GUSE-969616 format. One record per residue (C-alpha): residue number from 1; residue in one letter; chain; x, z, y negated. Coordinates in steps of 0.2 Angstrom, whole numbers. Example, Ala and Ser with C-alpha at 12.3 -4.5 7.8 and 13.67 -1.06 7.14 Angstrom:
<rs>
     k   r   c      xx      zz      yy
     1   a   A      62      39      22
     2   s   A      68      36       5
</rs>
This chain:
<rs>
     k   r   c      xx      zz      yy
     1   m   A     -29     136     106
     2   t   A     -32     152     111
     3   q   A     -34     145     128
     4   f   A     -17     136     126
     5   w   A     -12     157     117
     6   i   A     -18     165     136
     7   a   A     -11     153     147
     8   a   A       8     154     140
     9   l   A       6     171     143
    10   a   A       2     173     158
    11   l   A      17     157     165
    12   g   A      28     170     153
    13   l   A      25     187     164
    14   a   A      25     176     178
    15   a   A      44     172     174
    16   a   A      47     189     172
    17   a   A      38     196     183
    18   f   A      51     182     195
    19   v   A      65     191     189
    20   l   A      61     207     186
    21   v   A      52     212     204
    22   p   A      66     208     217
    23   v   A      79     218     204
    24   l   A      67     231     206
    25   l   A      64     228     226
    26   a   A      83     229     228
    27   w   A      85     243     217
    28   k   A      73     255     228
    29   r   A      80     251     243
    30   q   A      95     258     236
    31   g   A      88     275     239
    32   q   A      99     289     226
    33   g   A     117     284     235
    34   p   A     131     283     223
    35   e   A     129     262     224
    36   r   A     112     263     214
    37   s   A     114     258     196
    38   t   A     102     263     183
    39   n   A     110     251     171
    40   a   A     110     237     183
    41   l   A      91     239     181
    42   a   A      90     240     161
    43   v   A     101     224     161
    44   s   A      89     216     176
    45   i   A      73     223     162
    46   v   A      83     214     147
    47   i   A      81     198     154
    48   a   A      68     197     162
    49   l   A      58     204     145
    50   a   A      70     190     136
    51   i   A      62     177     145
    52   p   A      45     174     138
    53   v   A      52     182     121
    54   l   A      66     165     122
    55   s   A      52     153     126
    56   l   A      43     158     110
    57   m   A      56     154      97
    58   m   A      60     137     108
    59   y   A      39     132     108
    60   s   A      42     140      87
    61   h   A      56     128      85
    62   w   A      54     110      92
    63   t   A      36     114      93
    64   l   A      25      99      85
    65   w   A      10     110      77
    66   d   A      10     113      62
    67   w   A       8     134      59
    68   g   A       2     133      40
    69   t   A     -14     119      42
    70   g   A     -14     123      59
    71   t   A     -14     102      65
    72   v   A      -2      93      75
    73   q   A       9      86      67
    74   t   A      14      66      70
    75   d   A      29      53      66
    76   a   A      20      49      51
    77   s   A      18      67      44
    78   a   A      37      72      51
    79   g   A      43      57      42
    80   m   A      33      59      26
    81   h   A      39      79      26
    82   e   A      58      72      27
    83   m   A      53      59      12
    84   d   A      45      74       1
    85   a   A      63      84       6
    86   a   A      73      70      -1
    87   l   A      63      68     -15
    88   n   A      63      84     -18
    89   a   A      81      87     -21
    90   l   A      82      68     -29
    91   e   A      70      77     -43
    92   q   A      83      93     -44
    93   r   A      99      82     -47
    94   l   A      89      75     -60
    95   a   A      86      87     -66
    96   e   A     103      92     -69
    97   n   A     109      76     -72
    98   p   A      94      69     -80
    99   d   A     106      54     -86
   100   d   A     109      47     -70
   101   l   A     103      28     -71
   102   e   A     102      26     -53
   103   s   A      94      42     -47
   104   w   A      79      36     -59
   105   l   A      80      19     -51
   106   l   A      80      28     -33
   107   l   A      66      39     -38
   108   g   A      55      23     -47
   109   r   A      56      14     -32
   110   s   A      55      31     -18
   111   y   A      36      34     -28
   112   m   A      33      13     -29
   113   s   A      33      13      -6
   114   m   A      23      31      -7
   115   q   A      11      25     -19
   116   r   A      13      34     -30
   117   f   A      12      21     -46
   118   n   A      10      29     -62
   119   a   A      28      41     -52
   120   a   A      36      26     -53
   121   a   A      30      19     -71
   122   g   A      37      36     -77
   123   a   A      54      35     -67
   124   y   A      54      16     -72
   125   r   A      54      20     -92
   126   r   A      68      34     -91
   127   a   A      77      22     -84
   128   v   A      73       6     -98
   129   a   A      78      19    -108
   130   l   A      95      23    -100
   131   d   A     104       4     -95
   132   n   A     113       0    -107
   133   t   A     114     -18    -102
   134   d   A      98     -21    -104
   135   s   A      92     -30     -86
   136   p   A      82     -39     -84
   137   q   A      80     -33     -64
   138   v   A      76     -14     -70
   139   l   A      63     -21     -86
   140   a   A      56     -32     -72
   141   d   A      51     -14     -60
   142   y   A      47      -6     -74
   143   g   A      35     -21     -77
   144   e   A      29     -20     -61
   145   a   A      28      -1     -59
   146   l   A      13      -1     -74
   147   a   A       4     -17     -69
   148   l   A       0      -7     -53
   149   s   A      -3      11     -60
   150   d   A     -13       4     -80
   151   p   A     -31      -3     -78
   152   s   A     -26     -18     -91
   153   g   A     -13     -23     -77
   154   l   A      -4     -37     -88
   155   q   A     -19     -39    -101
   156   g   A      -9     -21    -107
   157   e   A      10     -19    -111
   158   a   A      12     -23     -92
   159   g   A       9     -43     -97
   160   a   A      23     -40    -114
   161   i   A      37     -33    -100
   162   f   A      36     -49     -92
   163   e   A      37     -58    -106
   164   r   A      55     -49    -112
   165   v   A      58     -52     -96
   166   l   A      60     -72     -96
   167   a   A      65     -71    -112
   168   m   A      83     -60    -104
   169   s   A      83     -73     -89
   170   p   A      73     -84     -90
   171   s   A      75     -90     -70
   172   h   A      69     -70     -66
   173   p   A      56     -71     -50
   174   k   A      47     -57     -53
   175   g   A      43     -60     -70
   176   l   A      40     -80     -67
   177   w   A      25     -74     -56
   178   y   A      19     -62     -65
   179   g   A      22     -71     -82
   180   g   A      15     -86     -75
   181   i   A      -3     -75     -70
   182   n   A      -2     -69     -87
   183   a   A      -2     -85     -92
   184   y   A     -15     -92     -81
   185   e   A     -28     -76     -84
   186   n   A     -25     -83    -102
   187   a   A     -32     -99     -98
   188   n   A     -14    -103    -106
   189   w   A     -14    -120     -89
   190   a   A       4    -128     -96
   191   l   A      13    -110     -98
   192   a   A       5    -108     -83
   193   d   A      12    -124     -76
   194   e   A      29    -123     -80
   195   r   A      31    -103     -75
   196   l   A      25    -105     -58
   197   s   A      32    -127     -52
   198   l   A      50    -116     -57
   199   l   A      46    -102     -44
   200   l   A      40    -113     -34
   201   t   A      57    -122     -35
   202   l   A      68    -104     -31
   203   g   A      62    -105     -13
   204   p   A      47     -92     -12
   205   p   A      44     -83       4
   206   e   A      33     -97      13
   207   t   A      17     -84      14
   208   l   A      19     -86      -6
   209   v   A      16    -104      -6
   210   p   A       1    -110      -5
   211   l   A      -7     -94     -15
   212   i   A       5    -103     -30
   213   q   A      -1    -121     -27
   214   e   A     -18    -115     -26
   215   r   A     -14    -105     -46
   216   l   A      -4    -124     -48
   217   e   A     -17    -137     -46
   218   t   A     -33    -124     -55
   219   a   A     -22    -124     -67
   220   r   A     -18    -141     -70
   221   a   A     -33    -148     -67
   222   r   A     -38    -135     -81
   223   a   A     -27    -141     -95
   224   a   A     -34    -161     -90
   225   g   A     -53    -153     -93
   226   m   A     -59    -157     -74
   227   p   A     -67    -145     -63
   228   p   A     -55    -136     -47
   229   a   A     -58    -141     -32
   230   g   A     -70    -133     -22
   231   m   A     -82    -134     -38
   232   p   A    -100    -141     -31
   233   p   A    -103    -155     -42
   234   s   A    -119    -147     -52
   235   m   A    -111    -133     -58
   236   p   A    -104    -130     -73
   237   s   A     -86    -124     -80
   238   a   A     -87    -106     -79
   239   e   A     -73    -105     -90
   240   v   A     -74     -96    -108
   241   p   A     -63     -95    -121
   242   a   A     -54     -81    -122
   243   d   A     -56     -69    -133
   244   e   A     -74     -68    -125
   245   a   A     -69     -65    -107
   246   p   A     -70     -51     -98
   247   a   A     -54     -46     -91
   248   a   A     -49     -58     -76
   249   d   A     -49     -51     -58
   250   t   A     -32     -57     -54
   251   v   A     -25     -61     -40
   252   a   A      -6     -62     -38
   253   s   A       9     -62     -25
   254   g   A      25     -60     -30
   255   p   A      43     -63     -24
   256   a   A      46     -55      -8
   257   e   A      60     -51       3
   258   g   A      69     -67       8
   259   a   A      64     -76     -10
   260   v   A      78     -79     -23
   261   p   A      87     -70     -33
   262   e   A      92     -72     -48
   263   p   A     111     -73     -48
   264   g   A     118     -56     -54
   265   a   A     104     -46     -53
   266   t   A     102     -32     -40
   267   d   A      89     -24     -35
   268   p   A      89      -8     -22
   269   e   A      75      -5      -7
   270   p   A      67       8      -7
   271   g   A      72      24      -3
   272   s   A      93      18      -4
   273   a   A     105      16     -17
   274   e   A     111       0     -10
   275   q   A     108     -14     -22
   276   d   A     104     -34     -17
   277   a   A      97     -46     -28
   278   e   A      81     -49     -21
   279   p   A      66     -44     -29
   280   a   A      56     -28     -22
   281   a   A      39     -35     -14
   282   e   A      27     -38     -25
   283   v   A      10     -37     -23
   284   v   A      -8     -49     -25
   285   a   A     -18     -36     -38
   286   v   A     -35     -40     -39
   287   v   A     -44     -30     -55
   288   e   A     -60     -33     -57
   289   p   A     -68     -41     -74
   290   e   A     -81     -23     -73
   291   p   A     -85     -11     -58
   292   v   A     -96     -17     -47
   293   e   A    -110      -8     -38
   294   p   A    -107      -8     -22
   295   d   A    -121      -4      -7
   296   d   A    -115      12       3
   297   a   A    -110       7      21
   298   g   A    -100      20      28
   299   m   A     -95       7      42
   300   a   A     -77      10      51
   301   g   A     -63       2      57
   302   g   A     -54       3      76
   303   d   A     -41      15      80
   304   d   A     -26       1      75
   305   g   A     -33       0      57
   306   v   A     -40     -16      58
   307   i   A     -58     -18      50
   308   d   A     -72     -30      58
   309   l   A     -79     -37      42
   310   e   A     -96     -49      43
   311   i   A    -102     -58      30
   312   s   A    -118     -68      24
   313   l   A    -124     -77      13
   314   d   A    -143     -73       4
   315   p   A    -151     -88       7
   316   s   A    -159     -91      -9
   317   l   A    -140     -93     -18
   318   a   A    -138    -104      -3
   319   e   A    -141    -119     -16
   320   r   A    -128    -114     -25
   321   v   A    -111    -114     -14
   322   s   A    -104    -132      -8
   323   n   A     -93    -131       9
   324   g   A     -78    -133       0
   325   t   A     -80    -115     -11
   326   p   A     -68    -103      -8
   327   v   A     -72     -86      -7
   328   f   A     -62     -73      -9
   329   i   A     -65     -53       3
   330   i   A     -58     -40      -8
   331   a   A     -52     -24      -1
   332   r   A     -46     -10     -13
   333   n   A     -47      10     -18
   334   p   A     -64      14     -24
   335   a   A     -57      24     -38
   336   g   A     -49       9     -47
   337   g   A     -32       0     -47
   338   p   A     -25     -17     -40
   339   p   A     -34     -23     -21
   340   l   A     -26     -16      -8
   341   a   A     -29     -35       5
   342   v   A     -34     -49       1
   343   i   A     -41     -63      14
   344   r   A     -46     -81       9
   345   a   A     -59     -93      16
   346   t   A     -72    -106      11
   347   a   A     -88    -107       9
   348   s   A     -91    -118      25
   349   e   A     -89    -102      39
   350   l   A    -101     -91      29
   351   p   A    -109     -83      43
   352   m   A     -92     -78      46
   353   a   A     -84     -63      57
   354   v   A     -65     -61      52
   355   e   A     -53     -43      53
   356   m   A     -42     -36      39
   357   g   A     -30     -25      43
   358   d   A     -13     -22      37
   359   a   A      -7     -38      41
   360   n   A     -16     -45      23
   361   a   A      -9     -30      14
   362   m   A      -4     -40      -5
   363   m   A      13     -28      -5
   364   d   A      25     -21       8
   365   g   A      26       0      11
   366   v   A       7      -1       2
   367   t   A      -6      -3      22
   368   i   A     -27       0      21
   369   s   A     -24      10      39
   370   d   A     -21      24      31
   371   q   A     -35      25      18
   372   a   A     -49      34      20
   373   e   A     -62      24       7
   374   l   A     -60       9       0
   375   e   A     -71      -3      -9
   376   l   A     -72     -22       1
   377   i   A     -78     -37     -11
   378   a   A     -83     -50      -6
   379   r   A     -87     -66     -19
   380   v   A     -89     -85     -21
   381   s   A     -79     -92     -31
   382   l   A     -90    -105     -40
   383   s   A     -74    -109     -54
   384   g   A     -62    -112     -39
   385   s   A     -54     -96     -47
   386   p   A     -49     -81     -39
   387   a   A     -51     -73     -54
   388   q   A     -68     -71     -57
   389   r   A     -81     -81     -68
   390   p   A     -97     -80     -73
   391   g   A    -107     -88     -62
   392   d   A     -98     -81     -47
   393   l   A    -107     -73     -33
   394   y   A    -101     -58     -24
   395   g   A    -108     -42     -15
   396   a   A     -99     -26     -13
   397   v   A     -97      -8       2
   398   n   A     -93       7       0
   399   y   A     -80       8      16
   400   t   A     -74      26      25
   401   r   A     -66      28      41
   402   g   A     -72      37      56
   403   s   A     -91      24      61
   404   s   A     -90      13      75
   405   g   A     -98      -7      72
   406   p   A     -92     -18      61
   407   t   A     -96     -19      43
   408   r   A    -106     -30      32
   409   i   A    -106     -38      18
   410   r   A    -119     -47       8
   411   i   A    -119     -59      -3
   412   d   A    -134     -55     -17
   413   r   A    -129     -55     -33
   414   v   A    -123     -64     -47
   415   a   A    -110     -60     -60
   416   e   A    -115     -60     -76
</rs>
């Protein structure tokens, strides 16, 4: 930065000299005659000195340099500043008019787009209290924010809220998704089948159809007392009673933009006061049943935000796995909460090299490319379920962006 200022000062003085030197020479040639103008010389000096001053003022106005932090502002950071300014204005408006329902909804959606799920839940809570129409869409938005901010996920208050949503609107897409996953994780296979089957008839996005069908197949197999597809014949079902089961690892994804909306329901886009009938893009939420003790592996992805992964299975565990056993690769915040991205593969592909990036993100607006640290988990699901069960095989590493080389995960542990 010092070199920059030296160069800028030199250029400014050169520009001033370019104007001032000819004027001084002309003024000197005029001698002491009456045509010699002192005022003209003074004006010329002022103009010459104003050139570097005006240049500095213009640079300060248009530069991307942040004088407070001493860093260059990118388009993303400039956008965040604009978002913060808009949020501040919205919060000020709500302080003056705390009963403005639309502003609370807009604030909640803005917080969701910024991944500030706790703040979003607070905003939606106020909106639910102010909503005299008991809109199932407002209630569903509140439930979604709670599911993403509460460590207990759908097993907490959020699950009860989605039951209320479905009682009010039995064909609500967001309610059917989260309600179906809640039933699935509580081993209520018939109810999960009913809700996810109805969701399929509403035309969810094509990217979600395989996930819904997979859960339907598992729920129907469980209801019929058969092991799900991909489970080794020699391995018994790892299902445990609901009252003894640990908090399950829920892989969920909800209707995103393009899903068939509930007639009459309105849902504004994040950051916009306009409403439409489509539910916001949902998340594939993974809540691990117990804390994983990851290995430290400070490997990082490329500049494009993609993480290069190399997944391998410990040879001592290979005999427990059949080729069709599903493998789930999960990225989440080390502090906890829902996952940011999920990849599904099969054990026949092990060892494998895969790339995980924003394309694998489970909710619009939530990315992994801007995460400095992540917890990466690779799990072989012997039960065939996306939820972790006793006996599943897994490995985990702590990932830090900034280093080079692939991130290696060795599946060498058994879930209890």
